[in-house]
PASEBA-1860 file (N, C-alpha, C; in nm, 3 decimals):
! residues 156
1> XXXXXXXX> 0.085/-0.119/0.000/0.000/0.000/0.000/0.089/0.124/0.000 ~ 0.052/0.219/-0.084/0.125/0.346/-0.092/0.050/0.450/-0.008 ~ 0.121/0.513/0.084/0.062/0.618/0.168/0.099/0.754/0.109 ~ -0.001/0.840/0.095/0.020/0.974/0.039/-0.053/1.076/0.124 ~ -0.007/1.202/0.115/-0.069/1.311/0.189/-0.108/1.421/0.090 ~ -0.233/1.462/0.093/-0.277/1.565/-0.001/-0.212/1.700/0.025 ~ -0.168/1.727/0.148/-0.095/1.852/0.172/0.031/1.855/0.086 ~ 0.106/1.746/0.084/0.228/1.741/0.002/0.196/1.743/-0.147
9> XXXXXXXX> 0.086/1.679/-0.185/0.044/1.682/-0.325/0.016/1.826/-0.368 ~ -0.058/1.901/-0.289/-0.088/2.040/-0.322/0.040/2.124/-0.322 ~ 0.136/2.090/-0.238/0.262/2.165/-0.229/0.356/2.134/-0.346 ~ 0.368/2.005/-0.381/0.473/1.962/-0.474/0.423/1.916/-0.610 ~ 0.296/1.877/-0.619/0.248/1.819/-0.743/0.289/1.674/-0.760 ~ 0.334/1.612/-0.652/0.372/1.470/-0.654/0.283/1.399/-0.552 ~ 0.222/1.289/-0.592/0.131/1.214/-0.505/0.207/1.094/-0.450 ~ 0.269/1.113/-0.334/0.354/1.007/-0.279/0.474/0.988/-0.371
17> XXXXXXXX> 0.479/0.874/-0.437/0.586/0.845/-0.534/0.538/0.860/-0.678 ~ 0.417/0.908/-0.696/0.357/0.914/-0.829/0.362/1.056/-0.882 ~ 0.420/1.069/-1.003/0.431/1.202/-1.065/0.392/1.193/-1.212 ~ 0.354/1.307/-1.267/0.320/1.311/-1.408/0.439/1.265/-1.492 ~ 0.409/1.200/-1.603/0.513/1.149/-1.691/0.552/1.005/-1.662 ~ 0.509/0.952/-1.546/0.540/0.812/-1.514/0.472/0.720/-1.614 ~ 0.531/0.604/-1.633/0.471/0.505/-1.721/0.356/0.435/-1.649 ~ 0.266/0.381/-1.726/0.155/0.302/-1.673/0.211/0.185/-1.591
25> XXXXXXXX> 0.318/0.123/-1.641/0.381/0.011/-1.571/0.432/0.053/-1.434 ~ 0.491/0.172/-1.423/0.542/0.220/-1.294/0.428/0.244/-1.196 ~ 0.318/0.303/-1.243/0.202/0.325/-1.156/0.148/0.190/-1.110 ~ 0.138/0.097/-1.202/0.088/-0.036/-1.168/0.177/-0.106/-1.066 ~ 0.309/-0.088/-1.078/0.399/-0.153/-0.982/0.383/-0.094/-0.842 ~ 0.343/0.032/-0.831/0.321/0.095/-0.701/0.183/0.064/-0.643 ~ 0.082/0.056/-0.729/-0.056/0.048/-0.681/-0.130/-0.081/-0.717 ~ -0.072/-0.160/-0.807/-0.144/-0.279/-0.851/-0.257/-0.243/-0.946
33> XXXXXXXX> -0.348/-0.336/-0.964/-0.460/-0.313/-1.056/-0.556/-0.210/-0.999 ~ -0.612/-0.126/-1.086/-0.707/-0.024/-1.039/-0.838/-0.086/-0.992 ~ -0.909/-0.012/-0.908/-1.043/-0.053/-0.864/-1.141/-0.052/-0.982 ~ -1.130/0.053/-1.063/-1.214/0.069/-1.182/-1.126/0.122/-1.294 ~ -1.170/0.102/-1.417/-1.098/0.157/-1.531/-1.197/0.189/-1.641 ~ -1.154/0.276/-1.732/-1.244/0.317/-1.839/-1.170/0.394/-1.946 ~ -1.239/0.451/-2.041/-1.384/0.459/-2.050/-1.445/0.324/-2.085 ~ -1.576/0.322/-2.097/-1.648/0.196/-2.114/-1.612/0.124/-2.243
41> XXXXXXXX> -1.560/0.196/-2.342/-1.523/0.130/-2.467/-1.379/0.076/-2.466 ~ -1.307/0.091/-2.355/-1.171/0.035/-2.347/-1.181/-0.117/-2.348 ~ -1.092/-0.180/-2.424/-1.097/-0.325/-2.438/-1.048/-0.398/-2.313 ~ -0.950/-0.340/-2.245/-0.896/-0.404/-2.125/-0.825/-0.300/-2.039 ~ -0.788/-0.340/-1.919/-0.725/-0.247/-1.825/-0.592/-0.194/-1.878 ~ -0.521/-0.276/-1.955/-0.390/-0.235/-2.006/-0.399/-0.121/-2.108 ~ -0.513/-0.107/-2.173/-0.529/0.000/-2.273/-0.625/0.109/-2.228 ~ -0.683/0.094/-2.110/-0.777/0.196/-2.059/-0.703/0.327/-2.034
49> XXXXXXXX> -0.763/0.437/-2.069/-0.698/0.567/-2.048/-0.717/0.618/-1.906 ~ -0.816/0.565/-1.834/-0.842/0.610/-1.696/-0.834/0.491/-1.602 ~ -0.752/0.505/-1.499/-0.748/0.408/-1.389/-0.796/0.480/-1.265 ~ -0.886/0.416/-1.189/-0.940/0.480/-1.070/-0.909/0.395/-0.947 ~ -0.851/0.460/-0.848/-0.822/0.399/-0.718/-0.900/0.479/-0.615 ~ -1.006/0.420/-0.561/-1.092/0.497/-0.470/-1.148/0.617/-0.543 ~ -1.121/0.736/-0.490/-1.172/0.861/-0.549/-1.073/0.929/-0.643 ~ -0.957/0.868/-0.664/-0.851/0.932/-0.743/-0.842/0.866/-0.881
57> XXXXXXXX> -0.845/0.949/-0.985/-0.837/0.901/-1.123/-0.700/0.937/-1.181 ~ -0.640/0.840/-1.249/-0.513/0.859/-1.318/-0.540/0.846/-1.468 ~ -0.497/0.945/-1.546/-0.520/0.949/-1.690/-0.389/0.924/-1.763 ~ -0.393/0.830/-1.859/-0.275/0.793/-1.935/-0.290/0.831/-2.082 ~ -0.179/0.872/-2.142/-0.176/0.905/-2.284/-0.166/0.777/-2.366 ~ -0.176/0.791/-2.496/-0.157/0.675/-2.585/-0.017/0.619/-2.574 ~ 0.077/0.701/-2.530/0.215/0.654/-2.510/0.233/0.592/-2.372 ~ 0.122/0.568/-2.301/0.124/0.505/-2.169/0.194/0.589/-2.063
65> XXXXXXXX> 0.186/0.721/-2.075/0.245/0.812/-1.977/0.133/0.879/-1.897 ~ 0.152/0.891/-1.767/0.055/0.958/-1.681/0.056/1.108/-1.713 ~ -0.061/1.163/-1.751/-0.065/1.306/-1.782/-0.162/1.384/-1.694 ~ -0.243/1.314/-1.612/-0.336/1.386/-1.525/-0.374/1.301/-1.405 ~ -0.384/1.368/-1.289/-0.438/1.309/-1.167/-0.557/1.395/-1.129 ~ -0.672/1.333/-1.105/-0.797/1.408/-1.094/-0.889/1.344/-0.990 ~ -0.967/1.428/-0.922/-1.072/1.377/-0.834/-1.187/1.477/-0.828 ~ -1.308/1.426/-0.846/-1.425/1.514/-0.836/-1.545/1.445/-0.773
73> XXXXXXXX> -1.526/1.328/-0.721/-1.639/1.252/-0.666/-1.598/1.197/-0.530 ~ -1.601/1.283/-0.429/-1.554/1.243/-0.297/-1.627/1.320/-0.189 ~ -1.633/1.263/-0.072/-1.673/1.338/0.048/-1.545/1.378/0.119 ~ -1.469/1.279/0.162/-1.330/1.296/0.206/-1.252/1.201/0.117 ~ -1.152/1.249/0.041/-1.086/1.164/-0.058/-1.028/1.036/0.002 ~ -1.055/0.926/-0.066/-0.997/0.796/-0.030/-0.929/0.739/-0.153 ~ -0.843/0.641/-0.131/-0.765/0.585/-0.241/-0.789/0.438/-0.269 ~ -0.893/0.381/-0.218/-0.920/0.241/-0.246/-0.831/0.148/-0.164
81> XXXXXXXX> -0.811/0.027/-0.216/-0.741/-0.077/-0.141/-0.590/-0.056/-0.131 ~ -0.530/0.009/-0.231/-0.383/0.014/-0.235/-0.324/0.154/-0.222 ~ -0.408/0.255/-0.208/-0.361/0.393/-0.197/-0.421/0.454/-0.070 ~ -0.339/0.469/0.033/-0.388/0.526/0.159/-0.368/0.677/0.154 ~ -0.477/0.752/0.165/-0.470/0.898/0.152/-0.493/0.965/0.286 ~ -0.398/1.050/0.325/-0.421/1.145/0.434/-0.485/1.267/0.366 ~ -0.613/1.293/0.391/-0.683/1.399/0.317/-0.642/1.540/0.355 ~ -0.562/1.555/0.464/-0.521/1.687/0.511/-0.648/1.764/0.546
89> XXXXXXXX> -0.681/1.873/0.477/-0.801/1.951/0.507/-0.910/1.932/0.402 ~ -0.882/1.853/0.301/-0.968/1.844/0.183/-1.096/1.765/0.211 ~ -1.208/1.827/0.177/-1.336/1.756/0.180/-1.428/1.822/0.077 ~ -1.525/1.745/0.033/-1.619/1.792/-0.068/-1.694/1.915/-0.019 ~ -1.711/2.006/-0.109/-1.788/2.129/-0.086/-1.728/2.220/0.020 ~ -1.600/2.201/0.053/-1.538/2.294/0.148/-1.534/2.432/0.084 ~ -1.569/2.535/0.158/-1.567/2.671/0.103/-1.427/2.710/0.056 ~ -1.421/2.790/-0.048/-1.293/2.836/-0.101/-1.211/2.904/0.009
97> XXXXXXXX> -1.277/2.981/0.095/-1.205/3.049/0.203/-1.139/2.949/0.298 ~ -1.206/2.837/0.323/-1.149/2.734/0.410/-1.027/2.669/0.344 ~ -1.035/2.643/0.214/-0.920/2.587/0.143/-0.804/2.686/0.143 ~ -0.832/2.812/0.115/-0.726/2.913/0.116/-0.663/2.924/0.255 ~ -0.744/2.916/0.360/-0.691/2.921/0.498/-0.601/2.800/0.525 ~ -0.639/2.683/0.476/-0.555/2.564/0.492/-0.423/2.578/0.418 ~ -0.428/2.632/0.297/-0.305/2.655/0.220/-0.216/2.757/0.290 ~ -0.276/2.864/0.340/-0.199/2.966/0.412/-0.134/2.907/0.537
105> XXXXXXXX> -0.209/2.828/0.614/-0.156/2.769/0.737/-0.040/2.674/0.707 ~ -0.047/2.604/0.594/0.059/2.511/0.555/0.171/2.582/0.477 ~ 0.155/2.713/0.457/0.252/2.794/0.383/0.274/2.739/0.242 ~ 0.164/2.707/0.176/0.167/2.662/0.037/0.122/2.780/-0.050 ~ 0.213/2.838/-0.129/0.174/2.950/-0.215/0.070/2.907/-0.319 ~ -0.017/3.002/-0.353/-0.122/2.977/-0.452/-0.165/3.109/-0.513 ~ -0.237/3.099/-0.623/-0.302/3.217/-0.680/-0.440/3.177/-0.729 ~ -0.523/3.276/-0.754/-0.662/3.254/-0.793/-0.682/3.293/-0.939
113> XXXXXXXX> -0.768/3.218/-1.007/-0.806/3.249/-1.144/-0.956/3.234/-1.158 ~ -1.018/3.324/-1.232/-1.157/3.304/-1.271/-1.160/3.198/-1.380 ~ -1.273/3.132/-1.394/-1.293/3.033/-1.499/-1.402/3.089/-1.590 ~ -1.362/3.158/-1.699/-1.460/3.227/-1.782/-1.574/3.138/-1.832 ~ -1.546/3.013/-1.859/-1.650/2.922/-1.910/-1.747/2.878/-1.801 ~ -1.711/2.902/-1.675/-1.795/2.859/-1.562/-1.818/2.977/-1.468 ~ -1.918/3.060/-1.496/-1.945/3.174/-1.408/-1.968/3.128/-1.264 ~ -1.912/3.203/-1.171/-1.928/3.169/-1.030/-1.829/3.067/-0.979
121> XXXXXXXX> -1.732/3.028/-1.064/-1.631/2.929/-1.026/-1.494/2.994/-1.032 ~ -1.411/2.965/-0.931/-1.271/3.007/-0.934/-1.184/2.884/-0.928 ~ -1.061/2.902/-0.975/-0.961/2.798/-0.967/-0.853/2.847/-0.872 ~ -0.820/2.765/-0.773/-0.710/2.794/-0.682/-0.594/2.707/-0.728 ~ -0.486/2.771/-0.774/-0.373/2.698/-0.833/-0.254/2.710/-0.739 ~ -0.204/2.596/-0.693/-0.095/2.596/-0.596/0.041/2.598/-0.665 ~ 0.144/2.620/-0.584/0.281/2.618/-0.633/0.315/2.483/-0.696 ~ 0.249/2.376/-0.654/0.268/2.243/-0.713/0.188/2.221/-0.839
129> XXXXXXXX> 0.118/2.326/-0.887/0.033/2.326/-1.005/-0.093/2.241/-0.990 ~ -0.131/2.211/-0.866/-0.258/2.145/-0.841/-0.367/2.252/-0.849 ~ -0.473/2.220/-0.921/-0.581/2.314/-0.947/-0.707/2.267/-0.876 ~ -0.758/2.349/-0.787/-0.882/2.318/-0.715/-0.992/2.408/-0.768 ~ -1.101/2.348/-0.813/-1.215/2.423/-0.866/-1.317/2.441/-0.754 ~ -1.352/2.567/-0.728/-1.448/2.598/-0.622/-1.559/2.687/-0.676 ~ -1.682/2.648/-0.650/-1.796/2.733/-0.684/-1.812/2.832/-0.569 ~ -1.810/2.962/-0.604/-1.824/3.066/-0.501/-1.955/3.142/-0.512
137> XXXXXXXX> -2.027/3.125/-0.625/-2.157/3.189/-0.643/-2.249/3.093/-0.717 ~ -2.375/3.096/-0.681/-2.475/3.016/-0.753/-2.517/3.089/-0.881 ~ -2.549/3.011/-0.981/-2.610/3.067/-1.101/-2.750/3.115/-1.062 ~ -2.795/3.228/-1.113/-2.928/3.279/-1.074/-3.042/3.181/-1.102 ~ -3.029/3.100/-1.207/-3.138/3.010/-1.245/-3.121/2.867/-1.192 ~ -3.023/2.844/-1.105/-2.999/2.707/-1.056/-2.990/2.707/-0.904 ~ -3.101/2.680/-0.840/-3.105/2.681/-0.694/-3.044/2.556/-0.632 ~ -3.006/2.457/-0.715/-2.957/2.330/-0.661/-2.804/2.321/-0.658
145> XXXXXXXX> -2.735/2.414/-0.720/-2.590/2.412/-0.717/-2.540/2.432/-0.576 ~ -2.439/2.354/-0.540/-2.381/2.369/-0.408/-2.249/2.444/-0.419 ~ -2.224/2.529/-0.323/-2.101/2.607/-0.321/-1.987/2.521/-0.266 ~ -1.864/2.561/-0.300/-1.747/2.497/-0.242/-1.665/2.416/-0.341 ~ -1.570/2.340/-0.287/-1.476/2.261/-0.366/-1.550/2.155/-0.447 ~ -1.523/2.152/-0.575/-1.587/2.055/-0.665/-1.488/1.950/-0.713 ~ -1.362/1.990/-0.734/-1.263/1.895/-0.786/-1.123/1.948/-0.762 ~ -1.026/1.857/-0.772/-0.887/1.899/-0.778/-0.817/1.815/-0.883
153> XXXX> -0.713/1.875/-0.942/-0.652/1.815/-1.060/-0.508/1.861/-1.074 ~ -0.424/1.771/-1.123/-0.289/1.805/-1.167/-0.277/1.752/-1.308 ~ -0.237/1.836/-1.401/-0.223/1.791/-1.540/-0.105/1.860/-1.606 ~ -0.062/1.797/-1.714/0.050/1.856/-1.788/0.006/1.982/-1.857
END
């Protein structure tokens, strides 16, 4: 089992021993077979572009290189059977201000960006190039949108 801490991931852009550019074989040697894989038209796990361990998705290029680590479906992030995650302060729908306070307390530099295609959403981008998407305003016509952290991602 590989133990990782999301505080270090947000700081460095490295998830334990896993970093962008790693081969599929290297990820497999650290984590074993994924809990789920896809997309649904993938013929087998060896050619699937997405491997999912708990709440964490790993995306591979056609050249079998890791190009993205992503999560958007979590309450408190977990890593399945082979990836033990210390979630640090991260939880679903945490307010952007709470995430910024956690980053400040851990002395992790970051900056904010608007997301023009998604009104009411900001991106908090850390020094490790991890991008956290947070909804800070509801759309006027959508009373069901929830505010707060929606996803986090590291990509090339």
